[in-house]
One Martini backbone bead per residue (centre of mass of N, CA, C, O) as a GRO file, in nm:
protein
  338
    1UNK     BB    1  -2.077  -0.297   0.703
    2UNK     BB    2  -1.961  -0.219   0.404
    3UNK     BB    3  -1.778   0.022   0.222
    4UNK     BB    4  -1.812   0.031  -0.105
    5UNK     BB    5  -1.648   0.284  -0.199
    6UNK     BB    6  -1.380   0.185  -0.059
    7UNK     BB    7  -1.351  -0.068  -0.233
    8UNK     BB    8  -1.333   0.080  -0.498
    9UNK     BB    9  -1.081   0.239  -0.427
   10UNK     BB   10  -0.907  -0.018  -0.388
   11UNK     BB   11  -0.950  -0.124  -0.675
   12UNK     BB   12  -0.808   0.106  -0.808
   13UNK     BB   13  -0.539   0.081  -0.653
   14UNK     BB   14  -0.463  -0.218  -0.742
   15UNK     BB   15  -0.448  -0.163  -1.035
   16UNK     BB   16  -0.215   0.045  -1.018
   17UNK     BB   17  -0.013  -0.139  -0.891
   18UNK     BB   18   0.002  -0.339  -1.135
   19UNK     BB   19   0.070  -0.123  -1.351
   20UNK     BB   20   0.334  -0.021  -1.228
   21UNK     BB   21   0.480  -0.313  -1.200
   22UNK     BB   22   0.429  -0.369  -1.524
   23UNK     BB   23   0.501  -0.115  -1.704
   24UNK     BB   24   0.232   0.025  -1.871
   25UNK     BB   25   0.317   0.304  -1.803
   26UNK     BB   26   0.408   0.596  -1.831
   27UNK     BB   27   0.627   0.804  -1.694
   28UNK     BB   28   0.424   1.032  -1.620
   29UNK     BB   29   0.201   0.854  -1.499
   30UNK     BB   30   0.372   0.727  -1.281
   31UNK     BB   31   0.431   0.988  -1.126
   32UNK     BB   32   0.140   1.050  -1.051
   33UNK     BB   33   0.056   0.787  -0.910
   34UNK     BB   34   0.288   0.789  -0.685
   35UNK     BB   35   0.142   1.011  -0.506
   36UNK     BB   36  -0.125   0.797  -0.403
   37UNK     BB   37  -0.162   0.480  -0.429
   38UNK     BB   38  -0.044   0.396  -0.145
   39UNK     BB   39  -0.147   0.607   0.063
   40UNK     BB   40  -0.450   0.534   0.032
   41UNK     BB   41  -0.446   0.274   0.212
   42UNK     BB   42  -0.375   0.432   0.476
   43UNK     BB   43  -0.618   0.622   0.479
   44UNK     BB   44  -0.838   0.404   0.486
   45UNK     BB   45  -0.749   0.266   0.742
   46UNK     BB   46  -0.781   0.514   0.924
   47UNK     BB   47  -1.076   0.565   0.867
   48UNK     BB   48  -1.186   0.293   0.981
   49UNK     BB   49  -1.071   0.334   1.266
   50UNK     BB   50  -1.234   0.596   1.325
   51UNK     BB   51  -1.524   0.521   1.259
   52UNK     BB   52  -1.515   0.228   1.433
   53UNK     BB   53  -1.320   0.234   1.680
   54UNK     BB   54  -1.050   0.020   1.642
   55UNK     BB   55  -0.838   0.193   1.853
   56UNK     BB   56  -0.942   0.149   2.185
   57UNK     BB   57  -0.728  -0.097   2.226
   58UNK     BB   58  -0.470  -0.312   2.285
   59UNK     BB   59  -0.599  -0.574   2.182
   60UNK     BB   60  -0.656  -0.468   1.893
   61UNK     BB   61  -0.370  -0.412   1.822
   62UNK     BB   62  -0.260  -0.702   1.853
   63UNK     BB   63  -0.440  -0.826   1.634
   64UNK     BB   64  -0.335  -0.650   1.397
   65UNK     BB   65  -0.038  -0.713   1.419
   66UNK     BB   66  -0.059  -1.025   1.403
   67UNK     BB   67  -0.186  -1.033   1.124
   68UNK     BB   68   0.049  -0.892   0.960
   69UNK     BB   69   0.275  -1.073   1.048
   70UNK     BB   70   0.163  -1.344   0.950
   71UNK     BB   71   0.129  -1.264   0.656
   72UNK     BB   72   0.424  -1.190   0.603
   73UNK     BB   73   0.562  -1.465   0.671
   74UNK     BB   74   0.389  -1.653   0.489
   75UNK     BB   75   0.458  -1.509   0.225
   76UNK     BB   76   0.763  -1.542   0.231
   77UNK     BB   77   0.766  -1.850   0.237
   78UNK     BB   78   0.604  -1.891  -0.021
   79UNK     BB   79   0.796  -1.735  -0.219
   80UNK     BB   80   1.050  -1.893  -0.152
   81UNK     BB   81   0.946  -2.172  -0.239
   82UNK     BB   82   0.876  -2.099  -0.533
   83UNK     BB   83   1.160  -2.016  -0.611
   84UNK     BB   84   1.298  -2.286  -0.552
   85UNK     BB   85   1.136  -2.451  -0.756
   86UNK     BB   86   1.219  -2.287  -1.009
   87UNK     BB   87   1.543  -2.365  -0.927
   88UNK     BB   88   1.585  -2.670  -0.893
   89UNK     BB   89   1.773  -2.733  -1.154
   90UNK     BB   90   1.986  -2.539  -1.047
   91UNK     BB   91   1.967  -2.342  -0.747
   92UNK     BB   92   1.791  -2.325  -0.473
   93UNK     BB   93   2.014  -2.221  -0.257
   94UNK     BB   94   2.033  -1.928  -0.378
   95UNK     BB   95   1.772  -1.844  -0.186
   96UNK     BB   96   1.823  -2.054   0.049
   97UNK     BB   97   1.958  -1.832   0.279
   98UNK     BB   98   2.087  -1.597   0.484
   99UNK     BB   99   1.983  -1.351   0.313
  100UNK     BB  100   1.686  -1.427   0.321
  101UNK     BB  101   1.648  -1.419   0.623
  102UNK     BB  102   1.738  -1.130   0.664
  103UNK     BB  103   1.517  -1.003   0.487
  104UNK     BB  104   1.277  -1.101   0.655
  105UNK     BB  105   1.365  -0.977   0.929
  106UNK     BB  106   1.404  -0.682   0.819
  107UNK     BB  107   1.153  -0.598   0.614
  108UNK     BB  108   1.342  -0.581   0.351
  109UNK     BB  109   1.425  -0.609  -0.026
  110UNK     BB  110   1.556  -0.313  -0.086
  111UNK     BB  111   1.911  -0.184  -0.071
  112UNK     BB  112   2.184  -0.026  -0.192
  113UNK     BB  113   2.330   0.005   0.112
  114UNK     BB  114   2.261  -0.327   0.150
  115UNK     BB  115   2.383  -0.638   0.062
  116UNK     BB  116   2.169  -0.813   0.239
  117UNK     BB  117   1.946  -0.655   0.073
  118UNK     BB  118   1.733  -0.841  -0.140
  119UNK     BB  119   1.546  -0.942  -0.439
  120UNK     BB  120   1.500  -1.303  -0.489
  121UNK     BB  121   1.156  -1.353  -0.419
  122UNK     BB  122   0.918  -1.139  -0.492
  123UNK     BB  123   0.935  -0.912  -0.207
  124UNK     BB  124   0.950  -0.594  -0.228
  125UNK     BB  125   0.637  -0.517  -0.160
  126UNK     BB  126   0.633  -0.597   0.162
  127UNK     BB  127   0.670  -0.322   0.296
  128UNK     BB  128   0.370  -0.260   0.347
  129UNK     BB  129   0.334  -0.446   0.597
  130UNK     BB  130   0.550  -0.327   0.784
  131UNK     BB  131   0.442  -0.040   0.773
  132UNK     BB  132   0.159  -0.101   0.882
  133UNK     BB  133   0.245  -0.218   1.150
  134UNK     BB  134   0.395   0.039   1.264
  135UNK     BB  135   0.161   0.241   1.213
  136UNK     BB  136  -0.032   0.128   1.416
  137UNK     BB  137   0.143   0.186   1.666
  138UNK     BB  138   0.176   0.490   1.620
  139UNK     BB  139  -0.126   0.568   1.610
  140UNK     BB  140  -0.194   0.471   1.890
  141UNK     BB  141  -0.001   0.665   2.043
  142UNK     BB  142  -0.117   0.930   1.935
  143UNK     BB  143  -0.416   0.897   2.021
  144UNK     BB  144  -0.360   0.846   2.331
  145UNK     BB  145  -0.192   1.117   2.379
  146UNK     BB  146  -0.409   1.322   2.266
  147UNK     BB  147  -0.706   1.305   2.369
  148UNK     BB  148  -0.866   1.483   2.149
  149UNK     BB  149  -0.650   1.709   2.114
  150UNK     BB  150  -0.540   1.929   1.892
  151UNK     BB  151  -0.256   2.011   1.995
  152UNK     BB  152  -0.157   1.713   2.022
  153UNK     BB  153  -0.178   1.645   1.727
  154UNK     BB  154   0.023   1.854   1.630
  155UNK     BB  155   0.257   1.740   1.791
  156UNK     BB  156   0.250   1.468   1.650
  157UNK     BB  157   0.310   1.568   1.366
  158UNK     BB  158   0.582   1.697   1.427
  159UNK     BB  159   0.725   1.445   1.523
  160UNK     BB  160   0.691   1.274   1.263
  161UNK     BB  161   0.840   1.468   1.076
  162UNK     BB  162   1.110   1.480   1.224
  163UNK     BB  163   1.168   1.173   1.224
  164UNK     BB  164   1.159   1.142   0.917
  165UNK     BB  165   1.398   1.333   0.860
  166UNK     BB  166   1.609   1.179   1.014
  167UNK     BB  167   1.572   0.904   0.858
  168UNK     BB  168   1.633   1.022   0.569
  169UNK     BB  169   1.962   1.039   0.643
  170UNK     BB  170   2.005   0.754   0.624
  171UNK     BB  171   2.172   0.514   0.446
  172UNK     BB  172   1.983   0.301   0.532
  173UNK     BB  173   1.735   0.093   0.541
  174UNK     BB  174   1.515   0.024   0.780
  175UNK     BB  175   1.373  -0.186   0.984
  176UNK     BB  176   1.039  -0.219   0.932
  177UNK     BB  177   0.994   0.077   0.823
  178UNK     BB  178   1.072   0.305   1.049
  179UNK     BB  179   1.136   0.537   0.835
  180UNK     BB  180   0.838   0.541   0.695
  181UNK     BB  181   0.610   0.529   0.916
  182UNK     BB  182   0.570   0.833   0.983
  183UNK     BB  183   0.438   0.893   0.706
  184UNK     BB  184   0.212   0.668   0.709
  185UNK     BB  185   0.094   0.782   0.974
  186UNK     BB  186  -0.009   1.048   0.853
  187UNK     BB  187  -0.217   0.917   0.671
  188UNK     BB  188  -0.373   0.767   0.900
  189UNK     BB  189  -0.438   1.017   1.068
  190UNK     BB  190  -0.608   1.159   0.856
  191UNK     BB  191  -0.815   0.934   0.825
  192UNK     BB  192  -0.899   0.918   1.122
  193UNK     BB  193  -1.013   1.206   1.146
  194UNK     BB  194  -1.219   1.176   0.922
  195UNK     BB  195  -1.364   0.925   1.044
  196UNK     BB  196  -1.475   1.057   1.305
  197UNK     BB  197  -1.674   1.237   1.098
  198UNK     BB  198  -1.751   1.095   0.832
  199UNK     BB  199  -1.675   1.272   0.563
  200UNK     BB  200  -1.725   1.077   0.312
  201UNK     BB  201  -2.048   1.077   0.383
  202UNK     BB  202  -2.104   1.347   0.306
  203UNK     BB  203  -2.303   1.537   0.160
  204UNK     BB  204  -2.336   1.703  -0.110
  205UNK     BB  205  -2.171   2.027  -0.159
  206UNK     BB  206  -2.009   2.323  -0.178
  207UNK     BB  207  -1.795   2.244   0.024
  208UNK     BB  208  -1.706   1.986  -0.118
  209UNK     BB  209  -1.624   2.133  -0.376
  210UNK     BB  210  -1.397   2.298  -0.249
  211UNK     BB  211  -1.227   2.068  -0.156
  212UNK     BB  212  -1.179   1.948  -0.435
  213UNK     BB  213  -1.038   2.188  -0.559
  214UNK     BB  214  -0.807   2.201  -0.358
  215UNK     BB  215  -0.700   1.917  -0.418
  216UNK     BB  216  -0.636   1.965  -0.713
  217UNK     BB  217  -0.444   2.205  -0.663
  218UNK     BB  218  -0.239   2.052  -0.482
  219UNK     BB  219  -0.176   1.818  -0.682
  220UNK     BB  220  -0.054   2.014  -0.900
  221UNK     BB  221   0.139   2.216  -0.751
  222UNK     BB  222   0.296   1.966  -0.577
  223UNK     BB  223   0.419   1.827  -0.796
  224UNK     BB  224   0.622   1.523  -0.790
  225UNK     BB  225   0.881   1.302  -0.699
  226UNK     BB  226   0.780   0.990  -0.565
  227UNK     BB  227   0.912   0.733  -0.302
  228UNK     BB  228   0.835   0.601  -0.019
  229UNK     BB  229   1.028   0.352   0.019
  230UNK     BB  230   1.296   0.543  -0.061
  231UNK     BB  231   1.250   0.831   0.068
  232UNK     BB  232   1.101   1.002  -0.167
  233UNK     BB  233   0.994   1.353  -0.101
  234UNK     BB  234   1.130   1.504  -0.315
  235UNK     BB  235   1.319   1.800  -0.370
  236UNK     BB  236   1.268   1.846  -0.084
  237UNK     BB  237   1.506   1.804   0.192
  238UNK     BB  238   1.300   1.887   0.394
  239UNK     BB  239   1.009   1.907   0.577
  240UNK     BB  240   0.847   2.009   0.325
  241UNK     BB  241   0.850   1.750   0.164
  242UNK     BB  242   0.672   1.588   0.360
  243UNK     BB  243   0.428   1.776   0.360
  244UNK     BB  244   0.376   1.782   0.056
  245UNK     BB  245   0.334   1.481   0.024
  246UNK     BB  246   0.095   1.458   0.220
  247UNK     BB  247  -0.093   1.649   0.064
  248UNK     BB  248  -0.090   1.507  -0.210
  249UNK     BB  249  -0.179   1.227  -0.115
  250UNK     BB  250  -0.444   1.317   0.016
  251UNK     BB  251  -0.571   1.451  -0.228
  252UNK     BB  252  -0.569   1.201  -0.417
  253UNK     BB  253  -0.733   1.021  -0.233
  254UNK     BB  254  -0.993   1.191  -0.207
  255UNK     BB  255  -1.061   1.189  -0.509
  256UNK     BB  256  -1.084   0.882  -0.547
  257UNK     BB  257  -1.312   0.849  -0.327
  258UNK     BB  258  -1.509   1.042  -0.463
  259UNK     BB  259  -1.531   0.886  -0.730
  260UNK     BB  260  -1.623   0.614  -0.595
  261UNK     BB  261  -1.909   0.701  -0.524
  262UNK     BB  262  -2.006   0.705  -0.826
  263UNK     BB  263  -1.909   0.416  -0.914
  264UNK     BB  264  -2.084   0.253  -0.702
  265UNK     BB  265  -2.369   0.320  -0.876
  266UNK     BB  266  -2.249   0.133  -1.092
  267UNK     BB  267  -2.309  -0.174  -1.118
  268UNK     BB  268  -2.073  -0.318  -1.271
  269UNK     BB  269  -1.837  -0.140  -1.181
  270UNK     BB  270  -1.888  -0.153  -0.874
  271UNK     BB  271  -1.865  -0.457  -0.838
  272UNK     BB  272  -1.585  -0.500  -0.959
  273UNK     BB  273  -1.418  -0.305  -0.778
  274UNK     BB  274  -1.518  -0.415  -0.508
  275UNK     BB  275  -1.399  -0.694  -0.532
  276UNK     BB  276  -1.106  -0.605  -0.560
  277UNK     BB  277  -1.103  -0.455  -0.288
  278UNK     BB  278  -1.164  -0.700  -0.102
  279UNK     BB  279  -0.897  -0.847  -0.262
  280UNK     BB  280  -0.634  -0.665  -0.250
  281UNK     BB  281  -0.435  -0.826  -0.072
  282UNK     BB  282  -0.417  -1.080  -0.247
  283UNK     BB  283  -0.306  -0.938  -0.500
  284UNK     BB  284  -0.061  -0.807  -0.369
  285UNK     BB  285   0.102  -1.061  -0.271
  286UNK     BB  286   0.111  -1.203  -0.596
  287UNK     BB  287   0.173  -1.007  -0.840
  288UNK     BB  288   0.480  -1.030  -0.883
  289UNK     BB  289   0.500  -1.325  -0.953
  290UNK     BB  290   0.308  -1.290  -1.220
  291UNK     BB  291   0.469  -1.091  -1.365
  292UNK     BB  292   0.720  -1.274  -1.400
  293UNK     BB  293   0.573  -1.523  -1.527
  294UNK     BB  294   0.395  -1.373  -1.767
  295UNK     BB  295   0.566  -1.178  -1.929
  296UNK     BB  296   0.701  -1.356  -2.155
  297UNK     BB  297   0.423  -1.448  -2.282
  298UNK     BB  298   0.301  -1.170  -2.352
  299UNK     BB  299   0.548  -1.075  -2.537
  300UNK     BB  300   0.460  -1.299  -2.769
  301UNK     BB  301   0.244  -1.156  -2.877
  302UNK     BB  302   0.124  -1.022  -3.172
  303UNK     BB  303   0.028  -0.745  -2.984
  304UNK     BB  304   0.281  -0.620  -2.892
  305UNK     BB  305   0.272  -0.296  -2.747
  306UNK     BB  306  -0.025  -0.274  -2.672
  307UNK     BB  307  -0.320  -0.223  -2.512
  308UNK     BB  308  -0.410  -0.513  -2.517
  309UNK     BB  309  -0.168  -0.629  -2.373
  310UNK     BB  310  -0.196  -0.468  -2.107
  311UNK     BB  311  -0.469  -0.576  -2.032
  312UNK     BB  312  -0.402  -0.873  -2.026
  313UNK     BB  313  -0.178  -0.861  -1.822
  314UNK     BB  314  -0.329  -0.743  -1.581
  315UNK     BB  315  -0.568  -0.938  -1.569
  316UNK     BB  316  -0.389  -1.196  -1.530
  317UNK     BB  317  -0.259  -1.117  -1.265
  318UNK     BB  318  -0.517  -1.089  -1.102
  319UNK     BB  319  -0.635  -1.369  -1.141
  320UNK     BB  320  -0.389  -1.536  -1.041
  321UNK     BB  321  -0.388  -1.412  -0.756
  322UNK     BB  322  -0.664  -1.510  -0.674
  323UNK     BB  323  -0.617  -1.809  -0.718
  324UNK     BB  324  -0.386  -1.843  -0.521
  325UNK     BB  325  -0.538  -1.760  -0.266
  326UNK     BB  326  -0.756  -1.977  -0.289
  327UNK     BB  327  -0.578  -2.227  -0.276
  328UNK     BB  328  -0.445  -2.162  -0.004
  329UNK     BB  329  -0.708  -2.141   0.159
  330UNK     BB  330  -0.824  -2.428   0.098
  331UNK     BB  331  -0.571  -2.593   0.197
  332UNK     BB  332  -0.573  -2.496   0.484
  333UNK     BB  333  -0.859  -2.597   0.557
  334UNK     BB  334  -0.816  -2.893   0.481
  335UNK     BB  335  -0.582  -2.949   0.694
  336UNK     BB  336  -0.682  -2.769   0.972
  337UNK     BB  337  -1.033  -2.760   0.923
  338UNK     BB  338  -1.196  -3.051   0.926
   0.00000   0.00000   0.00000
């Protein structure tokens, strides 16, 4: 049985993803949202792994890694083919070249320090999949080596923070997000430990209220400019920056998940956000493509620059992304599973 309120939280998260990448938020709102909107997906993944004990064997790890790797490469090929078709009358081979292959194998699509890594086919956001893949492996190692002993978890956290700080100083972004993965693993580990106790399902009490107040306080006090993909962990250039970012991201994630418990009880709102959450990966994979495709058309609307335009833009991107995934899914089953 699915945890509906977690689907609601993912629904909120994927809407924020589309809004940020569509540039419909103000600069200040964008800064605040960047503190938690991507880390929350790692926290929720870790929570589900801990709650349902899904990381208890190497076979399960292999299946999870294989799933993310296959989704990553299939999406890359799909986006590359779509981009080539769009440029057919100009120069399709300008994107189907050695650099595109390097980008796909490198697992990153934007790096100012590496001329071979660039986003030519709407794929810059796919760092999330490679980071998730490596984070699964790192979390598996941490949990197996810790053997449920608190001091070993503490050692694991210290190692992850130190490694993240070392990677932070490298000039280029490293392949398959191995430089970002120690930080995203911290988010997953936090979610995993919370999931082991199933804390998000704890009945509301004064203790929960205190936790929420602390989260709000941390979220406000440690507010900073963060960009996890580019290894921007705030103004603190030492390990404190990584720790502060982890606390802020976890606090924001907990608050959104807590709010989602209430929203899940509102029939229409809960069902709508839950549906988006269940299909959040599908929306995530294709939303950049549709932002690029629909942007020029939405900009021509008579009410351009208004809230109505922003709502139409975001809703259109979400709907088109869902349709794209549905078409691909049905086509695959028609060809291979008749």
